[in-house]
C-alpha positions, 0 to 999 in steps of 0.5 A: 813661375817656379816656385823656390826650394826652401833652404837648409836650415841644417846649412845654418846650424852650429854642431856641437864641436862649433858651440864647444869652439866658440866658448873657448875663444870666449874663455881665451878672452876672458882669461887673456883680462883675467892674467893683467888685471889678478897681477894690478891688483895683487900689486898694489893695495890689495892682498890675495885673499882681498881677491878671491872674496871678490870673486866668490863675495860676488859671483856667489851673492849671485848665484845662491839664489838660483842655486838653492831654487834650481839644484835639489839638495841630494845633488849637493854633495858633488857641487861642494867637491867641484868648488873646493877645486874650480873656486877656492883651490884655483883660486886662492892658489892662482891669487897667491901666485901673481903674489909673488911672480909676474902676470907672464908666468901666470900665462905659461904655469896656469893656461900651459899646465890646465892641458898638461894636467887634462891629459896626465890625469887622462893617460892614467884614467884610460891606461896612457891611452893618448891619441897622438894628435893628442900628444903633439899638439900638448907640445906645439903648445907647451913649444910656443908657451916656452917660446912666448914667455921666454923672456919673462922665465930668464929675466934675473929671477926676484926672491920667492919668484919659484913660489908665485910658478908652484902655485900657478902649477897647483892652480892648473891642477885645481881646475883640470880635475874641477874641468873633469869631473863636469865631464864625468859626473855630465853635470849642467855648466850654467848648474856647476858654476852655480854649484861652484860660486855659491859653496865658494862664498859659504866656503870663505866668506865667514873665514874671510872675515874672521880674520884672513888679512885685507885691506879692500876698506883702504882700496879705492871704488876704482879699484874695487869695482874694476876688481869686482867685476872682473874677478866675479863677473867675468871671472868666475862666471862666465869665463868657468861658465864656457868653459865648461861648456867647452868641456862639453861639447869638445872634450876635456883635453880638446877645451883644455888645449885652448887655453894655451891661446891665452898668453898669445891674446896677451901677447898681441892685446898689448901689441894693439892697445897698449903698442908693446913691442913684439920680439920675433921670439915672440911671435914665433912663439903665438903661431907655434902655440896656435898651432898646437891649440888649432890642433888639440881642439880639432876631433881626434882621428885616433879610436882610442877615447881621449876622455875617461869613459862617462858613467851613463845615468839611467833616465838622465838627458846628455849636456 
């Protein structure tokens, strides 16, 4: 009897690109709910400072013991910088934006702003040498996001709505800087997220407890539990960690481009779960933004690098 040829195990292995794309899809799912949960919290009894406190308080308490154990003291300054952008800067700005503008605006300006700012920063650092594929993906994603949010964007604006849009764009800039620093410094995603959560806790919570306006004491346990679990675990740890992982595996521009899928996923989820209607404009926007995200997430065929060169640290293994 002839022996069967051994299976080639390589056929069952995920490449770095596949791992990065899978991580990016997890981020899309997490952030699709983040916009809705955060907007819900900001329109009830919670202040933006309450939402930030639950994000940094829960994630920081969970992360701090591991961070102190795993990261040497000499490396802490870099993690504090990451916390300023990917923790405090992003979180406070986006939560403040939800107090002025609807979640649909966050989908356009945050999820569209992150790839925009990422490509702009990379372009400046690389001497404006960006692959045509990346530029095309950015244009398609931007067009699709505008179509998805068209109804909300052209509706009669309430007073101060433009302030929320500006805060969303500023939050997107902070997250873009965070992602690029993570990649440039080659910080392991799990350690980066532990550091962001730990320093955000240490820097923010004393200020919050000393006098920032808050209403957590008047909220119900169900409302507190929802926000604490989503903000502190899903958004601050899971989504941020998966984004950092995707950033390392497929590149900063490619990972950020996948975030353009968040408004599309939110619209589809609203249709399937909440029976919300999808207009023809929204469906066209979903198709366009999905095409742009797909093009942007695929490896660039241009010989020009799509991200700034990473400094090689002797003896330090790539993540």
